[in-house]
Backbone bond lengths (Angstrom), bond angles and torsions (degrees), N, CA, C in turn:
res aa  C-N    CA-C-N  psi(-1)  N-CA   C-N-CA  omega(-1)  CA-C   N-CA-C  phi
1 X - - - 1.430 - - 1.551 110.09 -
2 X 1.284 120.00 134.78 1.502 123.72 -176.68 1.496 105.99 -77.66
3 X 1.366 113.04 155.35 1.425 123.25 176.26 1.578 109.58 -60.79
4 X 1.425 112.24 -41.49 1.480 113.50 179.29 1.504 111.31 -62.86
5 X 1.219 120.47 -35.69 1.457 118.96 -176.12 1.552 109.71 -71.09
6 X 1.402 118.38 -35.45 1.387 120.47 174.03 1.457 113.81 -65.93
7 X 1.353 121.55 -35.68 1.399 121.23 177.90 1.593 109.33 -69.51
8 X 1.288 118.99 -43.63 1.459 117.81 172.52 1.513 113.57 -54.80
9 X 1.310 115.30 -49.50 1.444 121.21 178.11 1.555 113.26 -51.69
10 X 1.356 113.31 -48.03 1.465 120.26 177.10 1.482 112.02 -62.26
11 X 1.323 118.45 -46.39 1.481 119.78 179.04 1.549 113.56 -64.29
12 X 1.320 115.92 -36.76 1.444 118.76 171.83 1.560 114.01 -62.76
13 X 1.300 115.98 -37.46 1.393 119.35 178.27 1.563 111.43 -67.90
14 X 1.354 114.94 -42.12 1.513 115.88 178.33 1.485 110.65 -64.17
15 X 1.408 118.97 -40.04 1.431 120.88 -178.86 1.544 109.83 -62.00
16 X 1.433 114.70 -48.13 1.483 119.73 -179.25 1.495 109.19 -59.14
17 X 1.280 118.83 -39.97 1.436 126.01 179.24 1.601 108.54 -61.21
18 X 1.205 117.41 -50.27 1.512 122.52 -177.55 1.491 110.72 -67.33
19 X 1.366 123.07 -23.46 1.403 125.98 179.92 1.522 111.78 -92.35
20 X 1.382 117.57 -1.70 1.351 120.88 -176.70 1.542 120.68 76.26
21 X 1.356 111.44 21.19 1.470 119.47 -176.74 1.576 109.42 -92.36
22 X 1.310 119.38 8.55 1.373 119.98 175.87 1.555 112.66 -124.44
23 X 1.344 116.90 139.35 1.552 115.98 179.51 1.458 107.59 -88.08
24 X 1.358 119.58 -176.78 1.386 126.58 -171.66 1.596 112.85 -56.08
25 X 1.348 112.98 -32.90 1.481 118.71 -178.52 1.533 113.82 -80.85
26 X 1.369 116.27 -3.86 1.426 122.67 -179.85 1.518 112.77 85.75
27 X 1.310 114.60 9.73 1.486 118.05 176.78 1.544 111.93 -87.31
28 X 1.312 122.01 157.87 1.319 127.06 178.29 1.538 112.60 -68.25
29 X 1.347 115.04 138.73 1.429 119.35 178.29 1.437 110.14 -150.22
30 X 1.267 120.94 140.01 1.411 135.58 166.90 1.534 114.16 150.30
31 X 1.264 123.43 -171.97 1.297 125.47 -178.83 1.514 113.91 -66.36
32 X 1.279 118.21 -16.68 1.488 122.93 179.64 1.575 112.19 -88.25
33 X 1.345 114.84 1.98 1.447 118.09 178.93 1.470 111.73 -117.75
34 X 1.390 119.04 127.72 1.426 124.72 -171.25 1.466 109.31 -131.35
35 X 1.357 121.29 155.25 1.417 128.88 175.34 1.529 107.72 -79.21
36 X 1.288 117.18 120.58 1.453 126.34 -177.95 1.549 111.49 -57.57
37 X 1.292 117.22 -35.35 1.465 121.92 176.75 1.582 112.16 -64.10
38 X 1.346 118.47 -35.41 1.396 124.25 -179.32 1.511 113.74 -74.52
39 X 1.284 115.26 -31.73 1.485 117.22 -168.35 1.599 110.89 -97.35
40 X 1.324 113.93 -13.32 1.468 119.85 175.14 1.472 117.53 -81.55
41 X 1.353 122.01 138.78 1.427 126.40 170.86 1.477 109.61 -129.18
42 X 1.336 116.76 123.06 1.500 122.72 -176.54 1.452 107.14 -112.08
43 X 1.318 118.30 129.75 1.486 121.98 -177.82 1.612 108.83 -135.28
44 X 1.278 109.32 141.04 1.561 118.09 172.77 1.432 104.06 -107.49
45 X 1.312 114.93 114.35 1.479 123.21 -175.25 1.604 108.61 -97.97
46 X 1.343 116.43 117.49 1.441 121.67 175.32 1.529 115.31 -93.00
47 X 1.433 110.43 -38.37 1.461 116.25 179.16 1.574 107.31 -145.05
48 X 1.349 118.64 166.37 1.395 119.15 -179.88 1.506 119.87 -50.79
49 X 1.369 112.60 -30.33 1.505 116.93 -176.20 1.578 108.38 -69.37
50 X 1.322 117.95 -21.56 1.459 118.77 178.27 1.462 116.56 -67.00
51 X 1.327 114.76 -21.15 1.515 118.58 172.47 1.450 117.38 -62.68
52 X 1.378 114.34 -28.71 1.412 121.10 -174.37 1.555 114.05 -97.96
53 X 1.351 118.75 -2.53 1.386 119.95 -178.22 1.584 110.91 -113.52
54 X 1.342 115.91 151.47 1.447 122.75 179.62 1.467 110.68 -85.53
55 X 1.282 118.74 -14.93 1.538 120.27 -165.64 1.599 106.20 -74.34
56 X 1.276 118.91 -19.58 1.458 120.05 -176.83 1.502 112.21 -93.48
57 X 1.374 116.52 3.12 1.535 115.90 -177.66 1.478 111.07 -114.02
58 X 1.299 113.61 160.69 1.564 120.24 178.25 1.415 107.34 -153.84
59 X 1.332 113.72 162.91 1.546 123.31 176.01 1.527 107.68 -97.98
60 X 1.271 113.73 149.92 1.551 118.03 -179.53 1.546 109.76 -72.17
61 X 1.238 116.46 152.15 1.456 120.28 171.90 1.482 113.92 -79.77
62 X 1.371 117.02 -25.89 1.440 122.26 176.87 1.508 107.30 -154.82
63 X 1.324 116.08 151.18 1.497 122.79 177.85 1.527 110.22 -142.13
64 X 1.289 119.85 19.46 1.498 124.20 174.62 1.480 113.12 -55.79
65 X 1.349 117.70 -29.86 1.494 117.32 179.77 1.551 113.60 -65.14
66 X 1.297 113.36 -23.83 1.534 122.62 -178.73 1.482 112.83 -98.17
67 X 1.374 116.30 -45.04 1.401 122.22 -169.38 1.502 118.19 -115.82
68 X 1.398 113.76 12.17 1.469 116.23 178.41 1.481 116.31 96.98
69 X 1.208 116.20 164.48 1.515 121.72 178.58 1.485 116.44 -51.01
70 X 1.327 116.31 -40.69 1.472 120.64 -179.25 1.509 114.82 -77.73
71 X 1.328 116.60 -12.48 1.515 124.32 176.03 1.562 107.38 59.15
72 X 1.349 113.34 26.27 1.564 115.85 -178.06 1.591 104.26 -103.48
73 X 1.267 111.88 147.02 1.570 119.33 171.38 1.534 109.38 -120.60
74 X 1.298 112.97 125.98 1.528 122.11 -170.17 1.441 110.19 -103.68
75 X 1.246 121.99 140.74 1.465 125.79 165.91 1.531 117.56 108.77
76 X 1.373 117.26 7.05 1.396 120.75 -173.15 1.570 107.67 -137.03
77 X 1.390 115.51 141.44 1.440 122.64 172.51 1.544 104.24 -108.97
78 X 1.335 119.15 138.41 1.449 123.58 175.14 1.539 110.29 65.34
79 X 1.257 118.85 36.62 1.446 121.34 -176.57 1.516 107.69 -75.59
80 X 1.436 113.63 141.06 1.367 122.57 172.23 1.531 106.38 -139.56
81 X 1.341 116.29 133.56 1.431 120.92 178.34 1.483 104.02 -125.80
82 X 1.402 118.19 121.17 1.398 131.47 167.93 1.451 120.19 -100.80
83 X 1.378 116.09 113.83 1.424 122.00 177.83 1.486 110.24 -116.12
84 X 1.398 113.30 107.84 1.453 120.61 -173.08 1.530 108.31 -115.86
85 X 1.316 115.72 141.72 1.446 124.71 179.89 1.446 112.20 -119.64
86 X 1.307 124.95 133.99 1.359 126.40 174.12 1.561 107.22 -80.11
87 X 1.356 119.65 126.15 1.475 121.32 -170.74 1.552 111.18 -61.21
88 X 1.302 120.40 -34.93 1.509 119.13 -170.61 1.523 110.72 -77.72
89 X 1.280 119.87 -48.94 1.528 125.90 -174.29 1.487 113.95 -114.22
90 X 1.344 122.32 1.23 1.319 125.91 -177.14 1.649 117.05 58.15
91 X 1.306 113.80 25.18 1.433 120.60 173.64 1.495 107.51 -54.05
92 X 1.273 121.34 132.39 1.484 123.56 -175.05 1.521 113.60 -106.93
93 X 1.347 118.45 134.31 1.446 124.07 168.76 1.526 106.81 -109.15
94 X 1.260 118.84 133.76 1.513 122.84 170.27 1.543 108.37 -121.18
95 X 1.352 114.93 118.43 1.385 117.64 177.35 1.501 112.09 -116.43
96 X 1.302 121.47 129.16 1.483 122.14 -174.64 1.546 107.24 -127.80
97 X 1.358 113.19 115.82 1.456 120.44 178.77 1.507 109.66 -124.04
98 X 1.364 113.27 149.74 1.541 119.66 173.60 1.462 109.33 -155.36
99 X 1.321 116.60 158.02 1.430 122.04 177.06 1.550 114.61 -83.04
100 X 1.331 111.87 -36.71 1.433 118.40 -177.86 1.540 111.63 -145.82
101 X 1.321 118.90 144.30 1.491 121.20 167.88 1.484 111.99 -113.78
102 X 1.314 119.08 140.83 1.375 123.16 -175.34 1.478 108.50 -58.72
103 X 1.446 119.45 136.48 1.398 126.43 179.43 1.513 112.90 -129.16
104 X 1.296 114.62 49.38 1.475 122.21 178.70 1.587 110.02 -96.46
105 X 1.255 118.44 121.93 1.529 117.57 179.07 1.604 110.96 -53.32
106 X 1.275 113.72 131.50 1.449 120.55 177.11 1.498 117.65 82.71
107 X 1.374 113.86 2.84 1.493 117.74 173.50 1.517 107.90 -125.07
108 X 1.247 114.57 125.58 1.494 124.77 -176.18 1.467 110.17 -102.92
109 X 1.272 121.51 136.02 1.526 123.79 171.88 1.524 106.84 -68.61
110 X 1.342 115.96 160.61 1.450 123.82 174.30 1.466 110.31 -61.66
111 X 1.264 122.63 144.35 1.437 127.28 178.31 1.543 106.32 -85.18
112 X 1.309 115.59 107.15 1.449 122.39 -178.99 1.500 108.47 -109.54
């Protein structure tokens, strides 16, 4: 990791702390921070009708491999991540929707 990146990361942390976006443990907190397991929907699609039913979808048990140890995603309100796989060839569809993206100077949302 470059020194420039570490400085930027530290400045972002200080700014978030001053705006009250961190809890006492230094973790992100507010309405722009969501649990990755709660906002993800994974679905195995066998036929077109599966796209319209909820019975084929499930939420992951863990997502720390993608979103880090805390499994938190920062910077979005009303976030929904849809990860659909075609049963035959595993063609993948990724849909990302959100109501609002954080727009505070100096604070970047997580890259999802």
